[in-house]
N, C-alpha and C positions, 0 to 999 in steps of 0.2 A: 074782640076783633083786633087783628093786627093791621097796622097802617104803615106802609112804607113812605117815608117823608123824602121825596126826591127834590133836591135843590142843588144849585151850582156850588162848587167848592169855594169860590170867593165869598160866599155868604157864611161859610163855616165859622163858628166861634164869634159871630157878630150879634149885636143887639137885634138886628133884623131876623136872624135865624131864630132867636128866642121868641120874638113876636109871632112869627109864623107857627112855630111849635105850639105856643099857647093858643093860637086861633084854632089849630087842628084839634087840640085837646078839648076846647070848648065846643066845637062842632060835633065831635065824636066822643062824648063822655064815656068813661070806663073802657077805653081802648088802649092798647099798647102801641106806642109810636116807635117804629124802628127807624132810627136816624143813622144813615151811613157814616156820619161824622163821629159816631161813638168809637173811641179808641179800640174797643174789643173787636169791632168789625175791620178796622185797619189792620190789626194783628192777624185776624182770620184771613184777610186777603193775602197778606205776605206769606203766611203759613200754607195757604192752599196751593201755592205755585201757579195760581190762575193768571192768565194774561188777559188784558182787555176787560171786557164787561161781564164775562161769564160768572164770576163770583157775585157781582152785584145783581145780575139777573136772577141767580138762584136765591139770593137774600130777598129780593122783591117777591119772587114766587112763593116764599114762605109766608107772605102776608095776604090778607083778604082783599085789600084795596091799595091803591097808590094815590098819594096827593102830591102834586108837583107845583113848584113855585117858578114862575117865569123869570128869566134873567133880565129882561128888558121891559121898558114901558110899553113896547109894542106886542107884548104877550108871546114872545118867542122863547124857546128852550135851547140851552146848550146841548152839545152832542151827547154827553153822558146821560143827562136827564131825558133827552129825546129818545135815546135807545131804550132806557128803562120803561118809558111810557108805551112805546110801540110794542115792546116785549109783552107787557101786561095786557094790552088790548088784544094781542094775538092769542093769549091764553083765555080770553073772555072775562077777565077780571075788571072790575070798575076802576076807571082812572078819572081823578078829579084834578082841576086846576084851582089853586088858591091865588086870586088876583084882587088886590085892594080890599082884602077882608071878606071877599065873597067866594063861594065855592060853586064850581060849574062842572058837571060831569061831561067828559069828552069821549068821542069815539075817534077812531084812527084818522079820519078826514079832518078833525078839528085840531090835531096836534101840529104846532108850527115850530119849525126848526130855525135856530139862529144860524146865519151863514157867516163864513169867515169874512172879517172886515166890518161886520155890523157892530154898533156900539154895545158894550156890555155894562149897562147900568142897572142897578136894581132899584125898585120903586118902593114907596111907602105903602103901608096897608090902607 
């Protein structure tokens, strides 16, 4: 199974990103975790000539499920992650949220978007 690991860019290359990655690997053993932070995907984005979220939506589509990490303590997601989550729900693919070490499957109505001006803190597992 391929899992798209949707998380905000400020979490990239952090200890928190590693903790979340490890939690996903533990919850879904023997799965391939597709991390958009991988330099190969950044190169692919640049080479694709894609603008906006199209490249990332296609990458997410290549996966069986999406696991998203909220940006804030109030369980909201930044614009990019929100867009990926909505895209996957429209395709009928499972979307999970990883919050404080627990996984919860979401449908479209459960996805909460961070608004401009709201605090962007990430929380501990």
